[in-house]
C-alpha positions as CSV (number, residue, x, y, z in Angstrom):
1,X,216.7,178.9,59.8
2,X,216.1,175.8,61.9
3,X,212.4,175.5,62.8
4,X,210.5,172.7,65.0
5,X,206.8,172.5,64.3
6,X,204.9,170.5,66.8
7,X,207.6,168.0,67.4
8,X,206.9,165.0,69.3
9,X,209.0,161.7,70.5
10,X,207.1,158.6,71.9
11,X,209.2,155.5,73.2
12,X,207.8,151.9,73.3
13,X,208.5,150.7,76.8
14,X,207.6,147.9,79.0
15,X,207.2,144.1,78.1
16,X,207.1,143.8,74.4
17,X,206.8,147.6,74.2
18,X,203.2,147.5,75.4
19,X,203.1,151.0,77.0
20,X,204.2,154.6,75.6
21,X,206.6,157.0,77.1
22,X,206.2,160.5,75.7
23,X,209.4,162.2,76.0
24,X,208.6,165.3,74.1
25,X,205.2,166.7,73.3
26,X,204.4,169.3,70.6
27,X,207.4,171.4,70.9
28,X,207.7,174.5,68.5
29,X,210.2,177.0,68.4
30,X,212.8,178.5,65.7
31,X,216.3,179.5,65.7
32,X,217.3,182.4,63.5
33,X,220.7,182.9,62.1
34,X,222.9,184.4,64.6
35,X,220.9,183.5,67.7
36,X,221.4,181.7,70.8
37,X,218.5,180.0,72.5
38,X,218.7,178.4,75.8
39,X,216.7,175.1,76.1
40,X,216.3,174.9,79.9
41,X,214.8,172.2,82.1
42,X,215.6,169.6,84.8
43,X,216.9,166.0,84.0
44,X,214.3,164.1,82.1
45,X,212.6,167.2,80.6
46,X,213.4,166.0,77.1
47,X,216.1,168.5,76.6
48,X,218.6,166.0,75.0
49,X,216.1,164.4,73.1
50,X,215.1,167.3,71.3
51,X,218.9,168.1,70.5
52,X,219.2,164.3,69.2
53,X,216.2,164.8,66.8
54,X,217.7,168.0,65.4
55,X,220.9,166.2,64.9
56,X,219.3,163.1,63.0
57,X,220.3,160.8,65.7
58,X,216.8,159.5,66.7
59,X,213.8,159.7,64.4
60,X,210.8,162.3,65.2
61,X,207.5,160.5,66.1
62,X,205.5,163.5,64.8
63,X,205.6,167.0,63.7
64,X,208.7,168.3,61.5
65,X,212.0,169.8,61.8
66,X,212.9,172.1,58.9
67,X,216.4,173.5,57.8
68,X,216.1,176.5,55.5
69,X,212.6,175.4,54.7
70,X,213.4,171.7,54.0
71,X,212.1,168.6,56.2
72,X,215.4,167.1,57.5
73,X,213.5,163.7,57.9
74,X,213.5,163.4,54.0
75,X,217.2,164.0,53.5
76,X,219.3,161.3,52.3
77,X,222.8,160.7,50.9
78,X,224.2,163.9,49.7
79,X,221.5,165.9,50.9
80,X,221.9,164.4,54.4
81,X,225.8,165.0,54.2
82,X,225.3,168.8,53.5
83,X,222.9,169.0,56.3
84,X,225.7,167.6,58.7
85,X,227.9,170.0,57.2
86,X,225.9,172.8,58.4
87,X,224.5,171.4,61.8
88,X,226.6,169.8,64.4
89,X,226.5,168.9,67.9
90,X,228.8,168.8,70.9
91,X,228.1,166.8,73.9
92,X,228.3,166.8,77.6
93,X,231.1,164.1,78.0
94,X,233.9,165.2,75.5
95,X,236.0,162.2,76.4
96,X,233.3,159.8,74.8
97,X,233.6,161.8,71.6
98,X,237.3,160.5,70.8
99,X,238.8,156.9,70.5
100,X,241.3,156.8,73.3
101,X,243.7,154.6,71.0
102,X,244.0,157.5,68.3
103,X,245.5,161.1,69.0
104,X,243.1,164.0,69.1
105,X,243.8,165.2,65.6
106,X,242.2,162.3,64.2
107,X,238.7,164.1,64.6
108,X,239.9,166.4,61.6
109,X,241.2,163.5,59.7
110,X,237.7,162.3,59.6
111,X,236.4,165.5,58.4
112,X,238.8,166.0,55.8
113,X,238.2,162.3,54.4
114,X,234.6,162.7,54.3
115,X,234.2,166.4,53.6
116,X,237.4,167.5,52.1
117,X,238.9,164.7,50.2
118,X,240.7,166.9,47.9
119,X,242.4,169.3,50.1
120,X,245.7,167.6,51.6
121,X,249.1,168.9,52.9
122,X,249.8,172.6,53.7
123,X,246.5,173.6,52.6
124,X,244.7,171.4,54.9
125,X,246.9,171.9,58.0
126,X,246.5,176.0,57.3
127,X,242.6,175.3,57.8
128,X,243.0,173.1,60.9
129,X,245.2,175.5,62.7
130,X,242.9,178.4,61.7
131,X,240.3,176.8,63.2
132,X,241.9,175.7,66.5
133,X,243.4,179.3,67.0
134,X,239.8,180.7,66.5
135,X,238.9,178.5,69.7
136,X,242.0,179.6,71.5
137,X,244.2,176.4,71.2
138,X,247.7,176.2,70.1
139,X,247.9,173.6,67.3
140,X,251.3,172.4,68.7
141,X,250.2,171.6,72.0
142,X,247.1,169.5,71.3
143,X,247.3,167.9,67.7
144,X,249.9,165.3,68.5
145,X,248.2,164.3,71.9
146,X,246.1,161.4,73.2
147,X,242.5,162.4,74.6
148,X,244.0,161.6,77.9
149,X,246.6,163.8,77.8
150,X,244.2,166.8,77.4
151,X,241.9,168.5,79.9
152,X,238.1,168.4,79.3
153,X,238.1,172.1,78.2
154,X,240.6,171.3,75.6
155,X,238.5,168.2,74.2
156,X,235.6,170.5,73.9
157,X,237.3,173.3,72.0
158,X,238.7,171.0,69.8
159,X,235.1,169.6,68.9
160,X,234.0,173.1,68.5
161,X,236.9,173.7,66.2
162,X,235.9,170.5,64.2
163,X,232.4,172.3,63.6
164,X,233.9,175.6,62.5
165,X,236.1,173.8,60.2
166,X,232.8,172.8,58.6
167,X,231.7,176.1,58.6
168,X,228.5,175.1,60.2
169,X,225.5,177.5,60.6
170,X,223.8,175.5,63.7
171,X,225.6,174.3,66.7
172,X,223.6,172.2,69.2
173,X,225.5,172.5,72.5
174,X,224.1,169.8,74.9
175,X,225.5,170.6,78.4
176,X,228.8,171.2,77.1
177,X,230.2,172.9,80.1
178,X,228.6,170.7,82.7
179,X,231.8,168.5,83.3
180,X,234.2,171.1,83.2
181,X,235.5,173.2,86.1
182,X,234.6,176.6,87.1
183,X,237.6,178.3,85.5
184,X,237.3,176.5,82.1
185,X,233.3,177.0,81.8
186,X,233.6,180.9,81.4
187,X,236.0,180.4,78.7
188,X,234.1,178.1,76.6
189,X,231.0,180.2,77.1
190,X,232.9,183.4,76.1
191,X,234.0,181.2,73.0
192,X,230.5,180.6,72.1
193,X,229.5,184.2,72.7
194,X,232.2,185.3,70.2
195,X,231.0,182.9,67.6
196,X,227.7,184.1,67.8
197,X,229.0,187.4,66.7
198,X,230.2,185.7,63.6
199,X,226.9,184.3,62.8
200,X,226.8,181.1,64.2
201,X,223.2,180.1,65.6
202,X,223.4,178.1,69.0
203,X,220.9,175.8,70.9
204,X,222.3,176.0,74.2
205,X,220.9,173.0,76.2
206,X,221.4,173.5,80.2
207,X,219.9,172.9,83.3
208,X,221.8,175.9,84.7
209,X,219.7,178.9,84.9
210,X,222.5,181.4,85.4
211,X,224.2,179.9,82.2
212,X,221.3,180.3,80.2
213,X,220.6,184.1,81.3
214,X,224.4,184.7,80.6
215,X,224.6,183.6,76.7
216,X,221.2,183.6,75.2
217,X,218.6,186.1,73.8
218,X,215.7,183.8,74.1
219,X,214.7,180.9,76.7
220,X,212.8,177.8,76.2
221,X,211.5,176.4,79.5
222,X,210.7,172.5,79.3
223,X,209.0,170.5,81.6
224,X,208.2,166.9,81.1
225,X,208.4,167.2,77.3
226,X,206.4,170.3,77.2
227,X,207.4,174.0,76.8
228,X,205.7,175.7,79.6
229,X,207.4,179.4,78.9
230,X,209.4,180.8,76.4
231,X,210.4,184.2,74.9
232,X,213.1,186.9,75.4
233,X,215.6,185.8,78.3
234,X,215.1,189.0,80.0
235,X,211.3,188.8,80.2
236,X,211.4,185.0,81.2
237,X,214.0,185.4,83.9
238,X,212.8,188.6,85.4
239,X,209.2,188.0,85.0
240,X,208.4,184.3,85.1
241,X,204.7,183.6,85.0
242,X,204.3,179.8,84.9
243,X,204.3,178.1,88.3
244,X,207.1,175.8,87.3
245,X,209.3,178.8,86.0
246,X,208.6,180.5,89.2
247,X,209.5,177.4,90.9
248,X,213.1,177.0,88.9
249,X,213.7,180.6,89.7
250,X,213.0,180.5,93.3
251,X,215.2,177.4,93.6
252,X,218.4,179.4,92.6
253,X,220.4,179.8,96.0
254,X,219.9,183.4,97.6
255,X,222.4,184.6,100.2
256,X,220.3,187.8,100.9
257,X,216.9,186.2,101.8
258,X,215.4,183.3,103.4
259,X,213.3,180.7,101.5
260,X,210.0,181.9,103.0
261,X,210.7,185.5,101.4
262,X,211.7,184.1,98.0
263,X,208.6,181.8,98.0
264,X,206.5,184.9,98.9
265,X,208.1,187.2,96.4
266,X,207.4,184.7,93.4
267,X,204.1,183.8,94.3
268,X,204.4,180.4,95.3
269,X,202.6,180.7,98.9
270,X,199.4,181.7,96.9
271,X,196.3,179.5,96.7
272,X,196.5,178.0,93.3
273,X,193.5,175.7,93.8
274,X,191.7,177.0,90.6
275,X,194.5,175.7,88.5
276,X,193.5,172.6,86.3
277,X,194.7,169.5,88.1
278,X,195.3,167.6,84.7
279,X,198.2,169.8,83.9
280,X,201.5,167.9,83.3
281,X,203.1,170.5,85.9
282,X,200.4,170.0,88.5
283,X,200.9,166.2,88.7
284,X,204.4,166.8,90.8
285,X,204.5,170.6,91.4
286,X,204.7,172.2,95.0
287,X,201.2,173.7,94.3
288,X,199.3,170.5,94.4
289,X,200.9,169.1,97.3
290,X,200.7,172.5,99.3
291,X,196.8,172.5,98.5
292,X,196.4,168.8,99.3
293,X,194.9,168.1,95.8
294,X,195.0,164.5,94.1
295,X,196.8,164.6,90.7
296,X,194.5,164.8,87.7
297,X,194.7,162.6,84.7
298,X,197.8,162.4,82.6
299,X,196.0,162.2,79.4
300,X,194.7,165.8,79.7
301,X,196.4,168.1,77.2
302,X,198.8,170.9,78.0
303,X,197.3,174.3,77.6
304,X,198.2,176.2,74.6
305,X,201.2,178.7,74.5
306,X,199.9,182.2,75.2
307,X,201.4,185.7,74.3
308,X,201.2,187.3,77.4
309,X,203.2,190.2,76.4
310,X,205.2,190.7,73.2
311,X,208.0,188.0,72.6
312,X,207.1,186.2,76.0
313,X,204.7,183.1,75.8
314,X,203.3,181.0,78.5
315,X,201.4,177.7,78.9
316,X,199.0,179.1,81.4
317,X,195.3,180.0,80.3
318,X,194.7,181.4,83.7
319,X,197.1,184.4,83.5
């Protein structure tokens, strides 16, 4: 359905744009119908940049993103409008998606004017109410309210309802629960899981490992714009093979073990002096510091993803 093929994004930075900042490098993966993929990485890894490129908010520097076989960079006019009818995004801060001087129901009015100009009156109200009820909201309690009168969870649900109203096929969910309290998070997660059963594909962008494990069938681990490991969620989480993935898993707080035990369990205490010092991970990873090595040249390319077991890929030629 939605395919990324060697997608890269390079920004011009510095005085007069004299330097390049490579935010995303040669990223490739595919989202199938009814599939949830977690895109996981720390801040600055390029997760949101990928989401914005999928949504056409920023241009791609190289590579291609195709939707049902069509390169989205070639879409214009009605074709682009149709793409946005099928691919929508929900972002981290729900409050920024609303104009505070208008009531919350304006997000639906804009959708009607743009995509359903001939649907009015009771027929439109019925569609809106149906989409709100699908996300667990009471239309009478939210439609006539200003954004500041609603909670973050309600505002996020309104945005998801807006996407359902369009009958989207792919939802890019970029850190959509990071600003919500714990009691609301599980409700939104369960909502996404329910939408998945109805055939909605979701790219779930997060830095929270537990959320990625809870909701997705596949996980993509991103570091400095590169995919370092990806595959079925169970395999990536229960058998992490790349040093960066191991470090991520080991960083999750454990009450039953001390850090030294966890470090030994995942293999971070081993001597990895044979690892190529040009790897992007090696530049700032704990292995380099532990072994007293100097960082290698940044220009050396990231190793190719290897399939180390069925449905489990790792950017590590030493495994």
